[in-house]
C-alpha positions in Angstrom: 1.9 -30.4 -15.9 0.0 -28.8 -19.2 -3.2 -27.8 -18.1 -4.1 -26.2 -21.0 -5.9 -28.7 -22.9 -7.7 -30.2 -19.7 -11.4 -29.7 -19.1 -12.9 -27.6 -16.0 -13.7 -30.9 -14.2 -10.1 -31.8 -14.4 -8.8 -28.5 -13.3 -11.3 -27.9 -10.4 -9.9 -32.0 -9.0 -6.2 -30.5 -9.6 -7.0 -26.9 -7.1 -8.3 -29.4 -4.4 -5.5 -31.6 -4.8 -2.8 -28.6 -4.4 -5.0 -28.1 -1.3 -4.7 -30.7 0.3 -0.5 -30.7 0.1 -0.5 -26.8 0.9 0.4 -26.5 -3.2 -0.9 -22.9 -3.0 0.9 -21.4 -5.9 -0.2 -24.4 -7.8 -4.0 -23.6 -6.7 -3.6 -20.4 -7.9 -2.6 -21.2 -11.1 -5.4 -24.1 -11.4 -7.8 -21.4 -10.5 -6.7 -18.7 -12.8 -7.6 -20.9 -15.4 -10.7 -22.6 -14.3 -12.0 -18.6 -13.8 -10.7 -17.4 -17.6 -12.1 -20.9 -19.4 -15.8 -20.1 -17.2 -15.8 -16.6 -17.7 -15.8 -16.7 -21.6 -18.8 -19.6 -21.7 -22.0 -18.3 -22.2 -25.0 -16.9 -19.8 -25.8 -19.1 -17.0 -22.0 -20.8 -17.6 -20.1 -17.8 -16.8 -20.0 -17.8 -12.7 -18.6 -19.7 -10.7 -20.2 -22.3 -8.5 -19.7 -21.3 -4.1 -17.0 -24.3 -4.3 -15.1 -23.0 -6.9 -15.5 -19.1 -5.9 -14.5 -21.0 -2.1 -11.3 -22.6 -4.1 -10.3 -19.4 -5.7 -10.2 -17.2 -2.3 -8.8 -19.8 -0.5 -5.9 -19.9 -3.0 -5.3 -16.3 -3.5 -5.7 -15.2 -0.2 -2.6 -18.2 0.9 -0.4 -16.9 -1.5 -0.8 -13.0 -1.0 -0.9 -13.5 3.0 2.8 -15.4 2.5 4.4 -12.6 1.0 2.6 -9.9 3.3 3.9 -11.5 6.2 7.4 -11.5 4.4 7.2 -7.9 3.6 6.4 -7.0 6.9 9.3 -9.1 8.4 11.9 -7.2 6.0 9.6 -3.4 6.6 10.1 -4.1 10.3 12.7 -5.6 11.1 16.4 -4.7 12.7 18.8 -6.3 10.5 22.1 -4.7 11.6 24.5 -7.3 10.6 23.3 -7.3 7.1 23.7 -4.6 4.4 20.7 -2.5 4.1 20.8 -2.1 0.5 20.6 -6.1 0.2 17.7 -5.9 2.7 15.6 -3.1 0.5 16.6 -4.5 -3.2 15.2 -8.4 -1.1 12.1 -6.1 -0.1 11.6 -4.4 -3.5 11.3 -8.2 -5.3 8.5 -9.0 -2.8 7.1 -5.5 -3.4 6.6 -6.5 -7.0 5.4 -10.2 -6.4 2.9 -8.5 -4.2 2.1 -6.2 -7.1 1.3 -9.1 -9.6 -0.6 -11.6 -7.9 -3.5 -8.8 -6.2 -3.6 -7.3 -9.8 -3.4 -10.8 -11.0 -6.8 -11.1 -8.8 -7.9 -7.7 -9.2 -8.2 -8.5 -13.3 -10.1 -11.8 -12.5 -13.1 -10.0 -11.0 -13.5 -6.5 -12.7 -11.5 -6.5 -15.2 -10.1 -9.1 -18.2 -12.6 -11.8 -16.6 -15.4 -9.9 -15.6 -16.5 -12.4 -12.5 -18.9 -9.4 -11.0 -20.3 -8.6 -14.6 -21.1 -11.6 -15.6 -23.3 -12.6 -12.5 -26.3 -10.1 -13.4 -28.9 -8.1 -11.0 -31.0 -11.9 -9.9 -31.8 -11.7 -6.0 -29.7 -14.8 -5.6 -26.5 -13.3 -6.5 -26.5 -10.7 -4.0 -24.0 -12.7 -1.8 -21.8 -13.5 -4.2 -21.6 -9.8 -5.8 -21.1 -8.8 -2.1 -18.2 -12.2 -1.8 -16.1 -10.3 -4.9 -16.3 -6.4 -3.8 -14.6 -7.6 -0.7 -12.1 -9.7 -1.9 -11.5 -6.8 -4.7 -11.6 -4.2 -1.6 -9.4 -6.8 0.2 -6.6 -6.9 -2.6 -6.8 -3.3 -3.4 -6.0 -2.9 0.8 -2.7 -4.9 0.4 -1.7 -3.4 -2.5 -2.3 0.0 -0.4 0.0 -1.1 2.3 2.9 -1.1 0.0 2.8 2.6 0.0 4.6 4.6 -2.7 6.6 1.8 -4.1 8.1 1.3 -7.6 6.7 -2.3 -8.5 2.9 0.5 -8.1 5.0 3.0 -10.5 5.5 0.3 -12.9 1.7 -0.5 -13.4 0.9 3.0 -13.5 -0.8 3.0 -10.5 -0.2 5.7 -7.6 -1.0 5.0 -3.9 -3.9 7.0 -3.8 -5.4 5.7 -6.7 -5.7 2.5 -4.8 -6.8 3.7 -1.9 -9.3 5.4 -3.5 -10.3 1.9 -5.1 -10.4 0.1 -2.0 -12.8 2.5 -0.7 -15.0 2.4 -3.6 -15.1 -1.7 -3.8 -15.6 -1.8 -0.1 -17.9 1.0 -0.8 -19.9 -1.3 -3.5 -19.9 -4.1 -1.5 -21.6 -2.8 1.9 -24.3 -0.6 -0.6 -25.5 -4.5 -1.6 -24.6 -6.2 1.6 -27.3 -3.5 3.8 -30.0 -3.9 0.9 -29.5 -8.0 0.9 -28.1 -10.0 3.6 -29.3 -9.7 7.2 -27.1 -8.6 9.5 -25.6 -11.4 11.0 -24.5 -13.3 8.0 -21.0 -13.8 8.1 -20.4 -12.0 4.4 -22.0 -8.8 6.0 -19.7 -9.2 8.9 -16.7 -10.0 7.2 -16.9 -6.7 5.0 -17.5 -5.0 7.8 -14.2 -6.1 9.7 -12.7 -5.4 6.7 -14.0 -2.1 5.8 -13.6 -0.8 9.2 -9.7 -2.0 9.0 -9.0 -0.2 6.0 -10.5 3.3 7.3 -8.6 2.6 10.0 -4.7 1.6 8.8 -5.3 2.6 5.5 -7.3 5.6 4.9 -6.4 7.0 8.5 -10.3 7.8 9.7 -10.1 6.2 13.1 -13.9 7.2 14.0 -15.2 6.1 10.6 -13.6 2.3 12.0 -15.3 2.9 15.0 -18.6 3.8 13.8 -18.3 0.7 11.2 -17.5 -2.2 13.7 -19.8 -0.6 16.9 -22.8 -0.8 14.0 -21.8 -4.0 12.8 -21.5 -5.1 15.9 -24.2 -4.1 17.9 -26.9 -4.6 14.9 -26.0 -8.3 15.0 -26.1 -8.5 18.7 -29.9 -7.7 18.1 -30.4 -10.7 15.7 -28.7 -13.0 17.3 -31.4 -15.0 18.1 -31.4 -15.7 14.3 -28.5 -17.4 13.8 -28.6 -20.5 12.3 -26.2 -23.6 13.2 -24.3 -23.3 10.1 -22.8 -19.9 10.2 -23.1 -19.6 13.7 -19.7 -20.7 14.0 -18.4 -18.2 11.0 -20.4 -15.1 12.7 -19.5 -15.3 16.3 -16.1 -15.5 15.4 -15.9 -12.2 13.3 -18.4 -10.5 16.0 -15.6 -10.8 18.4 -12.7 -9.5 15.8 -14.9 -6.8 15.4 -15.2 -6.3 18.9 -11.4 -6.8 19.9 -10.7 -4.3 17.2 -12.9 -1.6 18.8 -11.4 -2.2 22.0 -7.9 -1.8 20.8 -8.5 1.0 18.8 -10.5 3.1 21.2 -7.4 2.7 23.9 -5.0 3.5 20.8 -7.1 6.9 20.5 -6.9 7.8 24.1 -10.9 6.8 24.8 -10.1 4.7 27.7 -12.9 3.9 29.4 -14.8 3.8 26.0 -14.1 0.0 24.5 -16.8 -1.7 26.8 -19.3 0.7 25.3 -18.4 0.2 22.0 -18.4 -3.1 22.0 -22.0 -2.9 22.1 -22.6 -3.8 25.9 
Protein backbone atom coordinates (compact mmCIF):
# COMPACT_ATOMS: atom_id res chain seq x y z
CA UNK A 1 0.00 0.00 0.00
CA UNK A 2 1.42 3.37 -1.08
CA UNK A 3 0.84 5.91 1.69
CA UNK A 4 3.05 8.59 0.19
CA UNK A 5 0.19 10.67 -1.20
CA UNK A 6 -2.41 9.97 1.47
CA UNK A 7 -3.76 12.82 3.57
CA UNK A 8 -3.50 12.93 7.36
CA UNK A 9 -6.99 11.58 7.96
CA UNK A 10 -6.37 8.55 5.76
CA UNK A 11 -3.03 7.80 7.44
CA UNK A 12 -4.62 8.17 10.88
CA UNK A 13 -7.42 5.79 9.93
CA UNK A 14 -4.87 3.27 8.65
CA UNK A 15 -3.08 3.47 12.00
CA UNK A 16 -6.35 2.71 13.78
CA UNK A 17 -6.99 -0.22 11.46
CA UNK A 18 -3.49 -1.54 12.06
CA UNK A 19 -4.02 -1.32 15.82
CA UNK A 20 -7.29 -3.26 15.54
CA UNK A 21 -5.54 -5.91 13.44
CA UNK A 22 -2.54 -5.94 15.84
CA UNK A 23 -0.26 -5.05 12.94
CA UNK A 24 2.04 -2.90 15.01
CA UNK A 25 4.91 -2.71 12.51
CA UNK A 26 2.45 -1.24 10.00
CA UNK A 27 1.07 1.03 12.71
CA UNK A 28 4.57 2.41 13.36
CA UNK A 29 5.02 3.12 9.66
CA UNK A 30 1.71 4.98 9.48
CA UNK A 31 2.31 6.99 12.65
CA UNK A 32 5.86 7.82 11.56
CA UNK A 33 4.48 9.39 8.39
CA UNK A 34 1.75 11.22 10.27
CA UNK A 35 4.24 12.74 12.71
CA UNK A 36 6.62 13.80 9.94
CA UNK A 37 3.81 15.37 7.94
CA UNK A 38 2.33 17.24 10.90
CA UNK A 39 5.70 18.40 12.25
CA UNK A 40 6.34 20.25 8.98
CA UNK A 41 3.12 22.23 9.18
CA UNK A 42 2.75 25.77 10.50
CA UNK A 43 2.52 26.63 14.21
CA UNK A 44 -0.76 25.54 15.73
CA UNK A 45 -1.06 22.62 13.32
CA UNK A 46 2.29 20.90 13.91
CA UNK A 47 1.45 19.14 17.17
CA UNK A 48 -0.34 15.85 17.75
CA UNK A 49 -3.82 15.57 19.17
CA UNK A 50 -4.11 13.40 22.27
CA UNK A 51 -5.52 10.52 20.20
CA UNK A 52 -2.63 10.75 17.75
CA UNK A 53 -0.09 10.97 20.56
CA UNK A 54 -1.51 7.86 22.19
CA UNK A 55 -1.53 5.93 18.91
CA UNK A 56 2.13 6.82 18.41
CA UNK A 57 2.94 5.50 21.87
CA UNK A 58 0.95 2.29 21.41
CA UNK A 59 2.51 1.52 18.03
CA UNK A 60 6.14 1.75 19.09
CA UNK A 61 5.58 0.31 22.56
CA UNK A 62 4.21 -2.92 21.10
CA UNK A 63 6.96 -3.30 18.51
CA UNK A 64 9.76 -2.52 20.94
CA UNK A 65 8.17 -4.59 23.70
CA UNK A 66 8.20 -7.67 21.50
CA UNK A 67 11.84 -7.16 20.53
CA UNK A 68 12.91 -6.54 24.13
CA UNK A 69 11.21 -9.77 25.16
CA UNK A 70 13.01 -11.66 22.38
CA UNK A 71 16.36 -10.13 23.36
CA UNK A 72 15.88 -11.06 27.02
CA UNK A 73 15.03 -14.64 26.07
CA UNK A 74 18.21 -15.00 24.03
CA UNK A 75 20.32 -13.20 26.66
CA UNK A 76 19.12 -15.23 29.61
CA UNK A 77 18.28 -18.56 28.07
CA UNK A 78 20.30 -21.75 28.18
CA UNK A 79 20.54 -23.15 24.67
CA UNK A 80 22.91 -26.05 25.24
CA UNK A 81 21.79 -27.86 22.11
CA UNK A 82 22.40 -24.87 19.80
CA UNK A 83 25.77 -23.49 18.73
CA UNK A 84 26.60 -20.46 20.89
CA UNK A 85 27.83 -18.48 17.87
CA UNK A 86 24.47 -18.91 16.18
CA UNK A 87 22.63 -17.70 19.26
CA UNK A 88 24.95 -14.72 19.61
CA UNK A 89 24.62 -13.74 15.94
CA UNK A 90 20.84 -13.93 16.16
CA UNK A 91 20.90 -11.79 19.30
CA UNK A 92 22.99 -9.20 17.45
CA UNK A 93 20.33 -9.02 14.74
CA UNK A 94 17.69 -8.24 17.38
CA UNK A 95 19.99 -5.66 19.00
CA UNK A 96 20.33 -3.92 15.65
CA UNK A 97 16.54 -3.86 15.20
CA UNK A 98 16.06 -2.52 18.72
CA UNK A 99 18.60 0.26 18.24
CA UNK A 100 17.06 1.27 14.91
CA UNK A 101 13.50 1.49 16.22
CA UNK A 102 14.47 3.26 19.46
CA UNK A 103 16.49 5.88 17.62
CA UNK A 104 13.60 6.38 15.22
CA UNK A 105 11.29 7.22 18.13
CA UNK A 106 13.83 9.48 19.81
CA UNK A 107 14.42 11.38 16.57
CA UNK A 108 10.69 11.92 16.15
CA UNK A 109 10.54 13.40 19.61
CA UNK A 110 13.61 15.62 19.67
CA UNK A 111 15.64 15.69 16.48
CA UNK A 112 14.35 15.32 12.93
CA UNK A 113 10.73 15.98 13.88
CA UNK A 114 10.91 17.78 17.22
CA UNK A 115 7.52 17.09 18.75
CA UNK A 116 8.76 18.46 22.07
CA UNK A 117 10.04 21.72 20.58
CA UNK A 118 6.84 22.31 18.61
CA UNK A 119 4.79 22.37 21.80
CA UNK A 120 6.00 25.75 23.03
CA UNK A 121 5.47 26.88 26.61
CA UNK A 122 1.68 27.15 26.82
CA UNK A 123 0.22 25.85 30.08
CA UNK A 124 -2.09 23.52 28.16
CA UNK A 125 0.92 21.73 26.67
CA UNK A 126 2.68 20.82 29.91
CA UNK A 127 1.15 17.35 30.32
CA UNK A 128 2.04 16.50 26.73
CA UNK A 129 5.57 17.82 27.29
CA UNK A 130 5.94 15.50 30.29
CA UNK A 131 4.56 12.64 28.19
CA UNK A 132 7.13 13.23 25.42
CA UNK A 133 10.14 13.73 27.71
CA UNK A 134 9.14 10.55 29.56
CA UNK A 135 8.76 8.72 26.27
CA UNK A 136 12.25 9.81 25.18
CA UNK A 137 13.59 8.65 28.54
CA UNK A 138 11.89 5.30 28.09
CA UNK A 139 13.52 4.67 24.71
CA UNK A 140 16.94 5.72 25.94
CA UNK A 141 16.37 3.27 28.81
CA UNK A 142 15.62 0.47 26.35
CA UNK A 143 18.90 1.26 24.58
CA UNK A 144 20.70 1.29 27.93
CA UNK A 145 19.45 -2.20 28.71
CA UNK A 146 21.55 -3.56 25.85
CA UNK A 147 24.86 -2.57 27.43
CA UNK A 148 27.90 -2.01 25.20
CA UNK A 149 26.88 -3.57 21.90
CA UNK A 150 28.06 -3.14 18.31
CA UNK A 151 24.65 -1.92 17.19
CA UNK A 152 25.10 1.16 19.40
CA UNK A 153 28.69 1.68 18.30
CA UNK A 154 27.54 1.64 14.67
CA UNK A 155 25.37 4.66 15.52
CA UNK A 156 28.27 6.42 17.26
CA UNK A 157 26.60 5.89 20.62
CA UNK A 158 28.08 4.50 23.80
CA UNK A 159 26.39 2.82 26.72
CA UNK A 160 27.39 5.72 28.97
CA UNK A 161 25.99 8.33 26.59
CA UNK A 162 22.57 6.70 26.33
CA UNK A 163 22.45 6.24 30.12
CA UNK A 164 23.18 9.94 30.54
CA UNK A 165 20.53 10.92 28.00
CA UNK A 166 18.04 8.61 29.70
CA UNK A 167 18.51 10.33 33.05
CA UNK A 168 18.39 13.78 31.45
CA UNK A 169 15.11 13.13 29.66
CA UNK A 170 13.44 11.72 32.78
CA UNK A 171 14.73 14.66 34.82
CA UNK A 172 13.38 17.14 32.26
CA UNK A 173 10.01 15.41 32.50
CA UNK A 174 10.12 15.44 36.29
CA UNK A 175 10.95 19.14 36.42
CA UNK A 176 7.90 19.97 34.30
CA UNK A 177 5.61 17.47 36.06
CA UNK A 178 6.50 18.78 39.53
CA UNK A 179 5.41 22.28 38.52
CA UNK A 180 2.37 21.53 36.37
CA UNK A 181 0.77 18.17 37.25
CA UNK A 182 -0.87 17.17 40.51
CA UNK A 183 0.52 14.31 42.56
CA UNK A 184 -2.18 11.84 41.47
CA UNK A 185 -1.99 12.55 37.75
CA UNK A 186 -1.33 9.23 35.96
CA UNK A 187 1.29 10.79 33.67
CA UNK A 188 3.25 12.11 36.65
CA UNK A 189 2.92 8.80 38.50
CA UNK A 190 3.96 6.83 35.41
CA UNK A 191 7.00 9.04 35.08
CA UNK A 192 7.96 8.44 38.72
CA UNK A 193 7.56 4.70 38.18
CA UNK A 194 9.77 4.59 35.08
CA UNK A 195 12.36 7.04 36.41
CA UNK A 196 12.71 4.98 39.57
CA UNK A 197 13.19 1.83 37.46
CA UNK A 198 15.89 3.72 35.56
CA UNK A 199 17.65 4.56 38.82
CA UNK A 200 17.45 0.96 40.01
CA UNK A 201 18.16 -1.06 36.86
CA UNK A 202 20.19 1.28 34.65
CA UNK A 203 21.98 3.78 36.87
CA UNK A 204 22.45 1.29 39.73
CA UNK A 205 21.35 3.77 42.39
CA UNK A 206 18.87 1.79 44.52
CA UNK A 207 18.57 4.44 47.23
CA UNK A 208 17.47 7.07 44.71
CA UNK A 209 15.09 4.56 43.14
CA UNK A 210 13.43 3.79 46.45
CA UNK A 211 13.35 7.43 47.51
CA UNK A 212 11.69 8.56 44.27
CA UNK A 213 9.14 5.75 44.30
CA UNK A 214 8.28 6.31 47.96
CA UNK A 215 7.93 10.07 47.58
CA UNK A 216 5.63 9.66 44.58
CA UNK A 217 3.53 7.04 46.34
CA UNK A 218 3.25 8.99 49.59
CA UNK A 219 2.36 12.25 47.81
CA UNK A 220 -0.36 10.50 45.81
CA UNK A 221 -1.80 8.79 48.89
CA UNK A 222 -2.19 12.16 50.58
CA UNK A 223 -4.21 13.47 47.61
CA UNK A 224 -6.13 10.29 46.90
CA UNK A 225 -9.47 11.95 47.62
CA UNK A 226 -8.87 14.38 44.75
CA UNK A 227 -8.83 11.62 42.12
CA UNK A 228 -11.64 11.82 39.59
CA UNK A 229 -13.39 8.82 38.09
CA UNK A 230 -11.61 9.20 34.73
CA UNK A 231 -8.10 8.73 36.14
CA UNK A 232 -8.81 6.69 39.29
CA UNK A 233 -8.13 3.29 37.73
CA UNK A 234 -4.93 4.35 35.95
CA UNK A 235 -3.52 6.25 38.93
CA UNK A 236 -4.21 3.55 41.51
CA UNK A 237 -2.73 0.87 39.23
CA UNK A 238 0.53 2.81 38.91
CA UNK A 239 0.55 3.44 42.65
CA UNK A 240 0.31 -0.31 43.21
CA UNK A 241 3.26 -0.86 40.86
CA UNK A 242 5.28 1.73 42.79
CA UNK A 243 4.43 -0.09 45.99
CA UNK A 244 5.31 -3.48 44.52
CA UNK A 245 8.69 -2.18 43.34
CA UNK A 246 9.45 -0.72 46.73
CA UNK A 247 8.68 -4.04 48.38
CA UNK A 248 10.91 -5.89 45.92
CA UNK A 249 13.78 -3.41 46.03
CA UNK A 250 13.95 -3.08 49.79
CA UNK A 251 13.91 -6.86 50.08
CA UNK A 252 16.66 -7.31 47.50
CA UNK A 253 18.86 -4.79 49.30
CA UNK A 254 18.66 -6.53 52.64
CA UNK A 255 16.07 -4.18 54.06
CA UNK A 256 13.44 -6.74 55.00
CA UNK A 257 10.92 -5.23 57.35
CA UNK A 258 11.24 -1.74 55.84
CA UNK A 259 9.03 -2.49 52.85
CA UNK A 260 5.76 -1.65 54.54
CA UNK A 261 7.02 1.74 55.66
CA UNK A 262 8.57 2.41 52.23
CA UNK A 263 5.21 1.72 50.63
CA UNK A 264 3.68 4.63 52.47
CA UNK A 265 1.75 2.96 55.29
